[in-house]
PAZAPA-4460 file (N, C-alpha, C; in steps of 0.05 Angstrom, whole numbers, plus 32768, in hexadecimal, padded with zeros to 4 digits):
% residues 294
    n_x    n_y    n_z   ca_x   ca_y   ca_z    c_x    c_y    c_z   seq   type   mol
   8DD2   85CB   8A4E   8DB7   85CE   8A42   8DB5   85E8   8A33     1      X     A
   8DAD   85E8   8A1A   8DAB   8602   8A0B   8D96   8614   8A16     2      X     A
   8D9D   862E   8A15   8D8A   8643   8A20   8D73   8647   8A0C     3      X     A
   8D5B   864B   8A15   8D45   8650   8A03   8D48   866A   89F4     4      X     A
   8D40   866B   89DB   8D41   8685   89CC   8D28   8695   89D2     5      X     A
   8D27   86AD   89C6   8D11   86BF   89CB   8CF6   86B3   89C2     6      X     A
   8CF6   86A6   89AC   8CDD   869A   89A1   8CD2   8685   89B5     7      X     A
   8CE4   8675   89C0   8CDC   8661   89D3   8CD0   866D   89EC     8      X     A
   8CDD   8682   89F6   8CD3   8690   8A0D   8CB7   869C   8A08     9      X     A
   8CB4   86A9   89F1   8C9B   86B5   89EA   8C85   86A1   89E7    10      X     A
   8C8B   868A   89DA   8C77   8675   89D8   8C6E   866B   89F3    11      X     A
   8C81   8668   8A05   8C7A   865F   8A20   8C68   8673   8A2E    12      X     A
   8C6E   868D   8A2B   8C5E   86A2   8A37   8C42   86A1   8A2C    13      X     A
   8C3F   869F   8A12   8C25   86A0   8A06   8C15   8687   8A0D    14      X     A
   8C22   8670   8A0F   8C14   8658   8A17   8C08   865A   8A33    15      X     A
   8C18   8667   8A45   8C0D   866B   8A60   8BF6   867E   8A5F    16      X     A
   8BF7   8693   8A4F   8BE1   86A6   8A4D   8BC8   8698   8A42    17      X     A
   8BCC   8687   8A2E   8BB5   8679   8A22   8BA8   8667   8A36    18      X     A
   8BB8   865A   8A46   8BAD   8648   8A5B   8B9C   8657   8A6F    19      X     A
   8BA5   866F   8A75   8B96   8680   8A88   8B7C   8689   8A7C    20      X     A
   8B7D   8692   8A63   8B65   869D   8A56   8B50   8687   8A51    21      X     A
   8B5A   866E   8A4E   8B46   8658   8A49   8B36   8653   8A63    22      X     A
   8B43   8656   8A7A   8B34   8652   8A93   8B26   866A   8A9D    23      X     A
   8B2F   8682   8A95   8B23   869B   8A9E   8B24   86AF   8A87    24      X     A
   8B10   86AE   8A75   8B10   86C0   8A5E   8B12   86DD   8A66    25      X     A
   8B23   86EC   8A57   8B26   8708   8A5D   8B26   8718   8A43    26      X     A
   8B25   8732   8A45   8B27   8743   8A2E   8B3F   8755   8A31    27      X     A
   8B4A   875D   8A1B   8B60   876F   8A1C   8B59   8789   8A0D    28      X     A
   8B6B   879C   8A0E   8B66   87B5   8A01   8B65   87B3   89E3    29      X     A
   8B55   87C3   89D6   8B56   87C7   89B9   8B70   87D6   89B3    30      X     A
   8B7F   87CD   899F   8B98   87DA   8998   8B95   87EB   897F    31      X     A
   8B9C   8805   8982   8B9A   8817   896B   8BB5   8826   8969    32      X     A
   8BC3   8821   8953   8BDD   882E   894E   8BD8   8847   893C    33      X     A
   8BE3   885D   8945   8BE0   8876   8936   8BFB   887C   8929    34      X     A
   8BFB   8880   890E   8C13   8884   8900   8C0F   8899   88EA    35      X     A
   8C25   889F   88DB   8C23   88B1   88C5   8C3B   88AC   88B2    36      X     A
   8C38   88B5   8899   8C4E   88B1   8886   8C65   88C3   888B    37      X     A
   8C5F   88DB   8895   8C74   88EF   889A   8C6D   88FD   88B4    38      X     A
   8C81   890B   88BF   8C7D   891A   88D7   8C6F   8934   88D2    39      X     A
   8C66   8941   88E8   8C5A   895B   88E5   8C3D   895C   88DD    40      X     A
   8C2F   8945   88DE   8C13   8945   88D6   8C00   8944   88EE    41      X     A
   8C0B   8946   8906   8BFB   8946   891E   8BF3   892B   8929    42      X     A
   8C03   8917   8922   8BFD   88FB   892A   8BFB   88F7   8948    43      X     A
   8C10   8901   8956   8C11   88FD   8973   8BFA   890C   8981    44      X     A
   8BF4   8924   8977   8BDE   8933   8983   8BC3   8925   897F    45      X     A
   8BC0   8918   8968   8BA7   8909   8963   8BA6   88F1   8975    46      X     A
   8BBC   88E3   8978   8BBD   88CB   898A   8BB5   88D3   89A7    47      X     A
   8BC1   88E9   89B0   8BBC   88F2   89CC   8B9F   88FA   89CF    48      X     A
   8B95   890B   89BE   8B7A   8915   89C1   8B65   8900   89BD    49      X     A
   8B6A   88ED   89AB   8B58   88D7   89A8   8B57   88C6   89C1    50      X     A
   8B6E   88C1   89CE   8B6E   88B2   89E7   8B5F   88C1   89FD    51      X     A
   8B63   88DB   89FF   8B56   88EB   8A14   8B38   88EC   8A0F    52      X     A
   8B30   88EE   89F5   8B13   88EE   89EE   8B06   88D3   89F5    53      X     A
   8B14   88BD   89F0   8B0A   88A3   89F8   8B08   88A1   8A16    54      X     A
   8B1B   88AC   8A24   8B1A   88AC   8A41   8B02   88BB   8A4B    55      X     A
   8AFB   88D1   8A3D   8AE4   88E1   8A45   8ACA   88D2   8A41    56      X     A
   8ACA   88BD   8A30   8AB3   88AC   8A2B   8AB1   8895   8A3E    57      X     A
   8AC3   8894   8A51   8AC3   887F   8A65   8AD5   8867   8A5F    58      X     A
   8AE4   8868   8A49   8AF6   8852   8A42   8B10   8854   8A53    59      X     A
   8B1B   883E   8A59   8B36   883D   8A66   8B4A   883C   8A50    60      X     A
   8B5B   8851   8A4E   8B6D   8854   8A38   8B8A   8855   8A41    61      X     A
   8B9B   8847   8A32   8BB7   8848   8A37   8BC5   8851   8A1D    62      X     A
   8BD3   8867   8A1F   8BE2   8872   8A08   8BFF   8868   8A0A    63      X     A
   8C09   885E   89F3   8C24   8853   89F3   8C34   8864   89DF    64      X     A
   8C48   8873   89EA   8C58   8885   89DA   8C6F   8875   89CE    65      X     A
   8C6B   886D   89B5   8C80   885C   89A8   8C8E   886B   8992    66      X     A
   8C8E   8886   8993   8C9F   8896   8981   8CBC   8890   8986    67      X     A
   8CCB   888A   8971   8CE7   8882   8974   8CF8   8899   897C    68      X     A
   8CFD   889C   8996   8D0E   88B1   89A0   8D03   88CC   89A0    69      X     A
   8CE9   88CF   8997   8CDD   88EA   8994   8CC3   88EC   89A3    70      X     A
   8CBF   88DC   89B7   8CA5   88DB   89C6   8CA0   88F6   89D3    71      X     A
   8C87   88FF   89D0   8C80   8919   89DD   8C63   891A   89E7    72      X     A
   8C57   8902   89EA   8C3B   8902   89F3   8C39   890E   8A0F    73      X     A
   8C4D   8909   8A20   8C4B   8914   8A3B   8C4C   8933   8A3A    74      X     A
   8C5C   893E   8A29   8C5D   895B   8A27   8C43   8967   8A1D    75      X     A
   8C36   8959   8A0A   8C1D   8963   89FE   8C07   8964   8A13    76      X     A
   8C09   8955   8A28   8BF3   8956   8A3C   8BFD   8960   8A57    77      X     A
   8C13   896F   8A57   8C1C   897D   8A6F   8C29   896B   8A84    78      X     A
   8C33   8954   8A7C   8C41   8942   8A8E   8C5F   8942   8A89    79      X     A
   8C6E   893C   8A9E   8C8B   893A   8A9B   8C94   891F   8AA6    80      X     A
   8C96   890C   8A94   8C9E   88F2   8A9D   8CBC   88ED   8A9A    81      X     A
   8CCA   88E7   8AB0   8CE6   88E0   8AAE   8CEA   88C3   8AA7    82      X     A
   8CDC   88B1   8AB5   8CDE   8895   8AB0   8CCF   888D   8A97    83      X     A
   8CD9   887A   8A88   8CCB   8870   8A70   8CD0   8852   8A6D    84      X     A
   8CC6   8847   8A57   8CC7   882A   8A54   8CE3   881F   8A53    85      X     A
   8CF6   882F   8A4B   8D12   8825   8A4B   8D1B   881E   8A68    86      X     A
   8D11   882C   8A7C   8D18   8825   8A97   8D0A   880B   8AA0    87      X     A
   8CF3   8805   8A94   8CE7   87EB   8A9A   8CF6   87D5   8A8C    88      X     A
   8CFF   87DA   8A73   8D0F   87C7   8A64   8D29   87C0   8A74    89      X     A
   8D35   87D5   8A80   8D4E   87D0   8A8F   8D4A   87C4   8AAA    90      X     A
   8D30   87C4   8AB3   8D2A   87BA   8ACE   8D2C   87CE   8AE4    91      X     A
   8D31   87E7   8ADD   8D33   87FC   8AF1   8D18   8804   8AFD    92      X     A
   8D03   8801   8AEE   8CE8   8808   8AF7   8CD4   87F3   8AED    93      X     A
   8CBE   87F2   8AFC   8CA7   87E1   8AF4   8C95   87F2   8AE2    94      X     A
   8C84   87E5   8AD3   8C73   87F3   8AC0   8C60   8807   8ACF    95      X     A
   8C56   8800   8AE6   8C44   8812   8AF5   8C53   882B   8AFF    96      X     A
   8C6D   8829   8B01   8C7C   8840   8B0B   8C82   8855   8AF5    97      X     A
   8C7F   884E   8ADC   8C84   8861   8AC6   8C6B   886C   8ABA    98      X     A
   8C54   8860   8AC1   8C3B   8869   8AB5   8C34   8885   8ABE    99      X     A
   8C2C   8896   8AAB   8C23   88B1   8AB1   8C05   88B2   8AAE   100      X     A
   8BF7   88C3   8ABC   8BDA   88C6   8ABB   8BD4   88E2   8AB0   101      X     A
   8BC5   88E2   8A99   8BBE   88FB   8A8C   8BA0   8901   8A90   102      X     A
   8B96   8913   8A80   8B7A   891B   8A82   8B67   8903   8A7D   103      X     A
   8B50   8903   8A8B   8B3D   88ED   8A89   8B48   88D2   8A91   104      X     A
   8B5C   88D3   8AA3   8B69   88BB   8AAE   8B76   88AA   8A98   105      X     A
   8B7E   88B6   8A82   8B8C   88A7   8A6E   8BA8   88A1   8A78   106      X     A
   8BB1   8888   8A76   8BCC   8880   8A7F   8BDF   8882   8A67   107      X     A
   8BF7   888A   8A6C   8C0B   888E   8A57   8C24   887E   8A5D   108      X     A
   8C2D   886F   8A49   8C47   8860   8A4B   8C5B   8870   8A3B   109      X     A
   8C6D   887F   8A47   8C81   888E   8A38   8C98   887D   8A2F   110      X     A
   8CA4   8884   8A18   8CBD   8877   8A10   8CB9   885A   8A08   111      X     A
   8CA3   8853   89FB   8C9E   8837   89F3   8CB1   882E   89DD   112      X     A
   8CBE   8841   89D0   8CD1   8839   89BB   8CE8   8829   89C8   113      X     A
   8CEB   882B   89E2   8CFF   881B   89F0   8CFA   87FD   89EE   114      X     A
   8CE3   87F5   89E6   8CDD   87D9   89E2   8CEF   87CD   89CD   115      X     A
   8CF9   87DE   89BB   8D0B   87D5   89A6   8D24   87C9   89B2   116      X     A
   8D2C   87D3   89C9   8D45   87C9   89D6   8D41   87B0   89E6   117      X     A
   8D28   87A7   89E8   8D22   8790   89FA   8D30   8776   89F1   118      X     A
   8D37   8775   89D7   8D44   875C   89CD   8D5F   8758   89D9   119      X     A
   8D6B   876E   89E4   8D86   876C   89EF   8D85   8764   8A0D   120      X     A
   8D6E   8762   8A18   8D6B   875B   8A35   8D6D   873D   8A39   121      X     A
   8D73   8735   8A51   8D72   8718   8A57   8D55   870E   8A53   122      X     A
   8D53   86F5   8A4C   8D38   86EA   8A46   8D25   86EC   8A5E   123      X     A
   8D2F   86E9   8A76   8D1E   86EC   8A8E   8D13   8708   8A90   124      X     A
   8D23   871C   8A89   8D1A   8738   8A8A   8D06   873D   8A74   125      X     A
   8D0A   8731   8A5D   8CF7   8734   8A47   8CDC   8728   8A4E   126      X     A
   8CDC   8711   8A5A   8CC3   8704   8A63   8CB4   8716   8A77   127      X     A
   8CC3   8721   8A8A   8CB6   8732   8A9E   8CAB   874B   8A92   128      X     A
   8CBA   8757   8A7E   8CB1   876F   8A71   8C97   876A   8A62   129      X     A
   8C95   8755   8A53   8C7D   874F   8A44   8C65   874B   8A57   130      X     A
   8C6A   873D   8A6D   8C54   8738   8A80   8C4A   8752   8A8C   131      X     A
   8C5D   8765   8A92   8C54   877F   8A9C   8C44   878E   8A88   132      X     A
   8C4C   878E   8A6F   8C3E   879C   8A5A   8C23   8790   8A54   133      X     A
   8C22   8776   8A56   8C08   8769   8A51   8BF3   8771   8A65   134      X     A
   8BFC   8777   8A7E   8BE9   8780   8A92   8BDB   879A   8A8A   135      X     A
   8BE8   87AA   8A7A   8BDB   87C3   8A70   8BC3   87BC   8A5E   136      X     A
   8BC7   87A8   8A4E   8BB2   87A0   8A3B   8B99   8795   8A49   137      X     A
   8B9D   8788   8A5E   8B87   877B   8A6D   8B79   878F   8A7F   138      X     A
   8B84   87A6   8A84   8B78   87BA   8A96   8B6F   87D3   8A88   139      X     A
   8B6F   87D3   8A6D   8B65   87EA   8A5E   8B53   87E1   8A47   140      X     A
   8B43   87F4   8A3E   8B31   87EE   8A27   8B3E   87F4   8A0D   141      X     A
   8B4F   8808   8A0C   8B5D   8810   89F4   8B7B   8814   89F9   142      X     A
   8B8B   880A   89E7   8BA8   880E   89E7   8BAE   881E   89CD   143      X     A
   8BB5   8837   89D0   8BBB   8848   89B9   8BD9   884C   89B7   144      X     A
   8BE5   8843   89A1   8C02   8844   899E   8C09   885B   898A   145      X     A
   8C17   886F   8994   8C21   8884   8983   8C3C   887D   8978   146      X     A
   8C3D   8875   895F   8C56   886C   8953   8C65   8883   8946   147      X     A
   8C7D   887E   893E   8C8B   8892   892E   8C80   8894   8912   148      X     A
   8C88   88A8   8904   8C7F   88AB   88E8   8C91   889B   88D6   149      X     A
   8C86   8893   88BE   8C96   8884   88AB   8C93   8866   88AE   150      X     A
   8CA4   8858   88A0   8CA1   883B   889F   8CBA   882D   88A7   151      X     A
   8CC8   8838   88BB   8CDF   882B   88C7   8CD7   880F   88D1   152      X     A
   8CE9   87FC   88D1   8CE2   87E1   88D8   8CD6   87DF   88F3   153      X     A
   8CE2   87EC   8907   8CD7   87EA   8922   8CBB   87F6   8925   154      X     A
   8CB6   880C   8916   8C9B   8818   8915   8C88   8804   8909   155      X     A
   8C90   87F7   88F4   8C7E   87E4   88E6   8C77   87CD   88F9   156      X     A
   8C89   87C5   890A   8C83   87AF   891C   8C6D   87B6   8930   157      X     A
   8C6E   87CF   893A   8C58   87D9   894C   8C3E   87D9   893C   158      X     A
   8C3E   87E2   8923   8C26   87E4   8914   8C1B   87C8   890D   159      X     A
   8C2D   87B6   8907   8C25   879B   88FF   8C17   878C   8916   160      X     A
   8C1E   8794   892F   8C13   8786   8946   8BF8   8792   894F   161      X     A
   8BF1   87A9   8944   8BD8   87B6   894C   8BC0   87AB   893C   162      X     A
   8BA8   87AD   8948   8B90   87A5   893A   8B87   87B9   8925   163      X     A
   8B8A   87D3   892C   8B82   87E8   891A   8B99   87FC   8918   164      X     A
   8B9F   8805   88FF   8BB3   8819   88FB   8BA6   8832   88EF   165      X     A
   8BA9   8848   88FD   8B9D   8862   88F4   8BB4   8872   88E7   166      X     A
   8BB2   8877   88CD   8BC7   8886   88BF   8BBD   88A3   88BD   167      X     A
   8BCD   88B5   88C8   8BC5   88D1   88C9   8BD4   88E0   88B2   168      X     A
   8BC6   88F1   88A4   8BD2   8901   888F   8BC6   891D   8890   169      X     A
   8BD2   892F   8881   8BC6   8949   887C   8BC1   894B   885E   170      X     A
   8BB4   8961   8855   8BAE   8963   8838   8BC7   8969   8827   171      X     A
   8BDE   896E   8833   8BF6   8974   8824   8BFD   895C   8812   172      X     A
   8C05   8961   87F9   8C0C   894B   87E7   8C22   8938   87F1   173      X     A
   8C36   8943   87FF   8C4C   8932   8809   8C41   8920   8820   174      X     A
   8C30   892B   8831   8C25   891C   8847   8C13   8905   883C   175      X     A
   8C03   890C   8827   8BF2   88F8   881B   8C02   88E2   880E   176      X     A
   8C17   88E9   8800   8C28   88D5   87F2   8C34   88C2   8807   177      X     A
   8C3E   88CE   881D   8C4B   88BD   8831   8C36   88AC   8840   178      X     A
   8C1E   88B7   8844   8C09   88A7   8851   8C02   888F   8840   179      X     A
   8C00   8893   8825   8BF9   887D   8814   8C10   8868   8814   180      X     A
   8C29   8872   8814   8C3F   885F   8815   8C3E   884F   882F   181      X     A
   8C36   885B   8845   8C33   884C   885E   8C1D   8837   885C   182      X     A
   8C06   883F   8851   8BF0   882C   884D   8BF9   8815   883B   183      X     A
   8C08   881B   8826   8C12   8806   8814   8C24   87F3   8823   184      X     A
   8C36   87FD   8834   8C48   87EC   8843   8C3A   87DA   8857   185      X     A
   8C22   87E3   885F   8C13   87D3   8873   8BFC   87C2   8867   186      X     A
   8BF9   87C5   884D   8BE1   87B9   8840   8BE1   879A   8840   187      X     A
   8BF9   878F   8844   8BFB   8771   8844   8BF7   8765   8860   188      X     A
   8BF4   8776   8874   8BF1   876C   888F   8BD6   875F   8893   189      X     A
   8BD5   8745   889A   8BBB   8738   889D   8BAD   8740   88B7   190      X     A
   8B94   8744   88B6   8B84   874A   88CE   8B87   8765   88DA   191      X     A
   8B96   8777   88CC   8B99   8793   88D6   8B86   87A5   88C7   192      X     A
   8B76   87B4   88D6   8B64   87C7   88C9   8B72   87E2   88C5   193      X     A
   8B72   87EC   88AD   8B7F   8805   88A6   8B6A   881B   88A4   194      X     A
   8B70   8832   88B2   8B5E   8849   88B0   8B70   8861   88AA   195      X     A
   8B63   8875   889D   8B71   888E   8896   8B62   88A6   88A0   196      X     A
   8B70   88B9   88AC   8B65   88D1   88B7   8B72   88E9   88AB   197      X     A
   8B63   88FC   88A2   8B6E   8915   8897   8B6E   892A   88AD   198      X     A
   8B86   8933   88B4   8B88   8948   88C9   8B8D   8963   88BB   199      X     A
   8B85   8979   88C9   8B89   8994   88BF   8B7B   8999   88A4   200      X     A
   8B64   898D   88A1   8B55   8990   8889   8B4A   89AD   8887   201      X     A
   8B4B   89B8   886F   8B41   89D3   886B   8B22   89D3   886A   202      X     A
   8B17   89BF   885D   8AFA   89BD   885C   8AF2   899F   885D   203      X     A
   8AD9   899A   8864   8AD0   897F   8865   8AD0   8972   884A   204      X     A
   8ACA   8983   8835   8AC9   8979   881A   8AE5   8970   8811   205      X     A
   8AFA   8980   8818   8B15   8979   8811   8B1D   895E   881E   206      X     A
   8B16   895B   8838   8B1D   8942   8846   8B0F   892A   883A   207      X     A
   8AF5   892E   8833   8AE5   8918   8828   8AF1   890F   880D   208      X     A
   8AFA   8922   87FD   8B06   891B   87E3   8B21   890C   87E7   209      X     A
   8B30   8914   87FB   8B4A   8906   8800   8B45   88EA   880A   210      X     A
   8B32   88E7   881C   8B2C   88CC   8827   8B22   88BA   8811   211      X     A
   8B10   88C4   8800   8B06   88B4   87EA   8B1C   88AC   87D6   212      X     A
   8B2E   88BF   87D1   8B44   88B9   87BF   8B56   88A3   87C9   213      X     A
   8B5D   88A5   87E3   8B6F   8891   87EF   8B61   8875   87EF   214      X     A
   8B48   8875   87F6   8B39   885B   87F6   8B38   884F   87DA   215      X     A
   8B32   885F   87C6   8B30   8854   87AB   8B4B   884A   87A1   216      X     A
   8B60   8859   87A7   8B7B   8850   879E   8B83   8837   87AC   217      X     A
   8B7D   8835   87C6   8B85   881D   87D5   8B76   8804   87CB   218      X     A
   8B5C   8808   87C4   8B4D   87F1   87B9   8B57   87E9   879E   219      X     A
   8B5E   87FD   878D   8B66   87F7   8772   8B81   87EA   8770   220      X     A
   8B94   87F5   877F   8BB0   87EC   877C   8BBB   87DA   8792   221      X     A
   8BAF   87DC   87AA   8BB8   87CB   87C0   8BA4   87B5   87C7   222      X     A
   8B8C   87B7   87BA   8B77   87A4   87C0   8B72   87A2   87DE   223      X     A
   8B71   87B9   87EA   8B6E   87BB   8807   8B5A   87D1   880E   224      X     A
   8B49   87CA   8822   8B35   87DE   882C   8B41   87EF   8841   225      X     A
   8B3E   8809   883E   8B48   881C   8852   8B2F   882C   885C   226      X     A
   8B2B   882C   8876   8B14   8839   8882   8B19   8857   8884   227      X     A
   8B06   8867   887E   8B08   8884   8881   8B01   888B   889E   228      X     A
   8B15   8894   88AD   8B11   889B   88C9   8B06   88B7   88CD   229      X     A
   8B04   88C6   88B7   8AFA   88E2   88B8   8B10   88F6   88B6   230      X     A
   8B0B   890E   88C1   8B1E   8924   88BE   8B1D   8936   88D7   231      X     A
   8B33   8944   88DB   8B35   8958   88F0   8B3A   8973   88E2   232      X     A
   8B29   8987   88E6   8B2D   89A0   88D8   8B45   89B0   88E3   233      X     A
   8B50   89C1   88D2   8B64   89D3   88DC   8B57   89E6   88F1   234      X     A
   8B64   89E9   8908   8B56   89F6   891E   8B6C   8A05   892F   235      X     A
   8B68   8A1F   8933   8B7B   8A2E   8943   8B7C   8A25   8960   236      X     A
   8B68   8A17   8969   8B68   8A0D   8984   8B7D   89F7   8989   237      X     A
   8B85   89EA   8974   8B99   89D4   8977   8BB4   89DF   897F   238      X     A
   8BC0   89F1   8970   8BDA   89FC   8979   8BD9   8A0B   8993   239      X     A
   8BC2   8A17   8999   8BBF   8A24   89B3   8BC1   8A0F   89CA   240      X     A
   8BB4   89F8   89C6   8BB4   89E3   89DA   8BD0   89D7   89DD   241      X     A
   8BDF   89D4   89C6   8BFA   89CA   89C7   8C0C   89DD   89D8   242      X     A
   8C09   89F7   89D3   8C19   8A0A   89E3   8C12   8A09   8A01   243      X     A
   8BF9   8A03   8A06   8BF0   8A01   8A22   8BF6   89E6   8A2F   244      X     A
   8BFF   89D3   8A1E   8C05   89B8   8A27   8BEC   89AB   8A33   245      X     A
   8BD6   89AF   8A25   8BBC   89A3   8A2D   8BB0   8997   8A14   246      X     A
   8BA6   897E   8A14   8B99   8973   89FC   8B82   8985   89F3   247      X     A
   8B7F   8989   89D9   8B6B   899C   89D0   8B4E   8993   89D5   248      X     A
   8B4A   8979   89D9   8B2F   8971   89E1   8B28   8979   89FD   249      X     A
   8B3C   8980   8A0D   8B38   898A   8A28   8B39   89A9   8A28   250      X     A
   8B4D   89B3   8A1A   8B52   89D0   8A19   8B3B   89DF   8A0B   251      X     A
   8B31   89D4   89F5   8B1C   89E1   89E5   8B09   89CB   89DC   252      X     A
   8AF9   89C0   89EE   8AE8   89A9   89E7   8AD2   89AE   89D3   253      X     A
   8ACB   89C7   89CF   8AB6   89CE   89BB   8AC2   89D6   89A0   254      X     A
   8ADC   89D6   899D   8AE9   89DE   8984   8AE4   89CA   896E   255      X     A
   8AE6   89D2   8955   8AE1   89BF   893F   8AF3   89A6   8940   256      X     A
   8B0D   89AA   8947   8B1F   8994   8948   8B17   8980   895E   257      X     A
   8B10   898B   8975   8B08   897A   898B   8AEF   896B   8985   258      X     A
   8ADC   8978   8978   8AC3   896C   8971   8AC8   8954   895E   259      X     A
   8ADA   8958   894B   8AE0   8942   8938   8AED   892A   8945   260      X     A
   8B00   8930   8958   8B0D   891A   8966   8AF9   890B   8978   261      X     A
   8AE7   891A   8985   8AD3   890D   8996   8AC1   88FC   8985   262      X     A
   8ABB   8904   896C   8AAA   88F3   895B   8AB8   88D9   8955   263      X     A
   8AD2   88DA   894F   8AE2   88C2   8949   8AE3   88B0   8962   264      X     A
   8AE6   88BD   8979   8AE8   88AD   8992   8ACD   889F   8997   265      X     A
   8AB7   88AC   8992   8A9D   889E   8996   8A9A   8886   8984   266      X     A
   8AA3   8889   896B   8AA2   8872   8959   8AB2   885B   8963   267      X     A
   8ACB   8860   896C   8ADC   884B   8976   8AD1   883F   8990   268      X     A
   8AC6   8850   89A1   8ABB   8846   89BB   8AA3   8834   89B7   269      X     A
   8A92   883C   89A5   8A78   882D   89A3   8A78   8817   898E   270      X     A
   8A8C   8817   897D   8A8B   8803   8967   8AA2   87EF   896A   271      X     A
   8AB4   87F3   897C   8ACA   87E0   8980   8AC2   87CC   8995   272      X     A
   8AC4   87B2   898D   8ABE   879D   89A0   8AD7   8795   89AF   273      X     A
   8AD4   878B   89C7   8AEB   8783   89D7   8AF9   876B   89CA   274      X     A
   8B13   8769   89CF   8B23   8754   89C3   8B29   873E   89D7   275      X     A
   8B2C   8725   89CE   8B34   8710   89E0   8B51   8713   89E9   276      X     A
   8B58   8708   8A00   8B72   870C   8A0B   8B87   86FA   89FF   277      X     A
   8B80   86E9   89EB   8B93   86D5   89E2   8BA7   86E0   89CE   278      X     A
   8BA3   86F8   89C3   8BB6   8703   89B0   8BBF   871F   89BB   279      X     A
   8BD3   871F   89CB   8BDB   8738   89D8   8BEE   8747   89C6   280      X     A
   8BEC   8762   89C9   8BFB   8774   89B8   8C19   8773   89BE   281      X     A
   8C21   8777   89D6   8C3D   877A   89DD   8C4E   8761   89D7   282      X     A
   8C45   8749   89DD   8C54   8731   89D5   8C58   8730   89B6   283      X     A
   8C44   8739   89A7   8C47   8739   898A   8C5C   874D   8981   284      X     A
   8C5C   8765   898D   8C71   8779   8987   8C8C   876E   898E   285      X     A
   8C8F   8764   89A6   8CA9   875A   89B0   8CB3   8744   899E   286      X     A
   8CA1   8732   8996   8CAA   871C   8984   8CB4   8726   896A   287      X     A
   8CA5   873A   895E   8CAD   8745   8944   8CC7   8755   8946   288      X     A
   8CCA   8765   895B   8CE2   8775   895E   8CFA   8764   8962   289      X     A
   8CF7   874D   896F   8D0E   873C   8974   8D15   872A   895C   290      X     A
   8D05   872E   8947   8D0B   871F   892F   8D02   8702   892F   291      X     A
   8CEF   86FC   8942   8CE6   86E1   8945   8CC8   86DE   893E   292      X     A
   8CBE   86F2   892F   8CA1   86F0   8929   8C9B   86D8   8918   293      X     A
   8C84   86CC   891E   8C7C   86B4   890F   8C77   86BA   88F2   294      X     A
***
């Protein structure tokens, strides 16, 4: 008898999930992927502090460190995680054994780039992995995925599976050019909301002009709406917090940068509606990474 392929296994898993949700409706976490066109723009710091700010508002937040081989969310919040998702992929650990707990009870999944290797696992292990990861979506309000910079294929698959993609840039011309290239590469994704955030802005006027320019260009040439997520001012409190290994919304909660992140968190917290459990994030990522996306 021929062995089932990955697509068959995934379909069976999703059919079982659909049957469960039909009898007992549930909600899953909102998925927000944070990315950038180039490195060095503060993307990971924004992802971390946004998650911590949401946690401070009472939301249950799970941060997923999906930087390809360069994950550092645990270091930014003073944690030292040895186990990561690659150990769950190999079967050495369960998902609950690798989760780290940060400020405001934010949970952190380190080493999520290891999901890329899941296609090499036996199908039974893949099924078990996806089921473990799905449990995170059903037990949190927000799933924030910190992806790598650029438009590498595996990064794109994480972004394509998210409901909202937040593209972080700085006012530097190279960062802006790469941010627009990222938006362009994602503009054809159906059902994905694209937002842009200007980090390290010198003035509010500068940030507003950049946001307006990106939005106009996207409408004119990509025929795509890009939401302005606002800006984070350049703030000496940010590098001080990084050196202290404490999120700046905790280290300096009254600082301009923290105030801006808290404003964004309030918008996400109060304007994002819960999602139905029938379209889970991790099975979509796994399906796309294994080359079996529909």
